[in-house]
C-alpha positions in Angstrom: 33.4 -37.8 -88.3 36.3 -40.3 -88.2 36.0 -43.4 -90.4 38.0 -46.6 -90.0 37.9 -49.3 -92.6 38.4 -53.0 -91.7 38.5 -55.8 -94.4 35.5 -58.1 -94.1 37.5 -61.3 -93.5 39.8 -59.8 -90.9 37.5 -60.4 -87.9 34.1 -61.7 -87.0 31.4 -59.0 -87.1 30.2 -59.5 -83.6 33.8 -59.2 -82.2 34.5 -56.1 -84.2 31.2 -54.6 -83.0 32.0 -55.3 -79.4 35.6 -53.9 -79.7 34.4 -50.8 -81.6 31.6 -49.9 -79.1 34.0 -50.5 -76.1 36.5 -48.1 -77.8 33.9 -45.4 -78.3 32.7 -45.8 -81.9 29.4 -44.3 -82.9 28.3 -46.6 -85.7 29.4 -49.8 -87.5 28.2 -50.5 -91.1 29.3 -53.0 -93.7 29.3 -53.8 -97.4 30.5 -56.8 -99.4 34.2 -55.9 -99.0 34.6 -54.1 -95.7 33.3 -52.8 -92.3 33.1 -49.1 -91.8 33.4 -47.7 -88.3 32.3 -44.2 -87.6 33.7 -42.2 -84.7 33.5 -38.7 -83.4 36.3 -36.7 -85.0 38.2 -36.4 -81.8 38.0 -40.1 -81.1 39.4 -41.5 -84.4 42.9 -42.1 -83.2 41.7 -43.6 -79.8 39.3 -46.0 -81.5 41.8 -47.0 -84.1 44.4 -47.7 -81.4 41.9 -49.7 -79.3 41.1 -51.8 -82.4 44.8 -52.3 -83.1 45.4 -53.5 -79.5 42.4 -55.8 -79.9 44.1 -57.5 -82.8 42.1 -55.9 -85.6 43.9 -55.1 -88.8 42.5 -51.9 -90.4 42.8 -51.0 -94.1 42.6 -47.3 -93.5 41.4 -44.4 -91.4 40.4 -40.9 -92.3 38.2 -37.9 -91.5 35.1 -37.6 -93.5 32.0 -35.4 -93.7 28.6 -37.0 -93.2 25.5 -34.7 -93.4 23.2 -34.4 -90.4 20.3 -33.8 -92.8 19.9 -34.6 -96.5 18.0 -32.7 -99.2 15.9 -34.9 -101.5 16.0 -34.1 -105.2 12.8 -35.1 -106.9 13.0 -33.8 -110.4 15.2 -34.9 -113.3 16.5 -31.5 -114.2 17.8 -30.6 -110.7 19.3 -34.1 -110.3 21.2 -33.8 -113.6 22.5 -30.3 -112.6 23.7 -31.5 -109.2 25.4 -34.6 -110.7 27.1 -32.5 -113.4 28.3 -30.1 -110.7 29.7 -32.9 -108.6 31.4 -34.5 -111.6 33.0 -31.1 -112.6 34.3 -30.6 -109.1 35.7 -34.2 -109.0 37.4 -33.7 -112.3 39.2 -30.5 -111.1 42.8 -31.4 -110.2 42.8 -28.9 -107.3 39.8 -30.6 -105.6 40.7 -33.5 -103.3 37.2 -34.6 -102.1 33.6 -33.7 -102.9 30.9 -34.1 -100.2 27.2 -33.6 -100.7 24.0 -33.8 -98.7 21.9 -34.4 -101.8 19.7 -37.5 -101.8 18.6 -38.8 -105.3 16.3 -41.8 -105.4 17.5 -44.9 -107.4 14.5 -44.7 -109.7 15.3 -41.1 -110.6 19.0 -42.0 -111.2 17.9 -44.7 -113.6 16.0 -42.2 -115.7 18.9 -39.9 -116.2 21.1 -40.1 -119.3 24.5 -41.8 -118.7 
């Protein structure tokens, strides 16, 4: 997928939603700091350009991997192993990004050692 980041104060959410959908975006989500627009991988540039022509200032755009299905982890031992593996991969200087389709419940994460 393509992912475009827009700072939260840059534009009204309704206007951004309208522009993004007209440009061919698939999804618009937000958090406290930014809006995230998801596109098909071959539409990233077109959607980013359409937003630019609509007066939207973006803070970044990139290709990302989002799983179609997730795998729930329900026991502590497996969750700990998966998290340690991800941390080891992230710490490797030769690894640029780590993606996963693992889904660990917040309650289970709270039980794990820090």
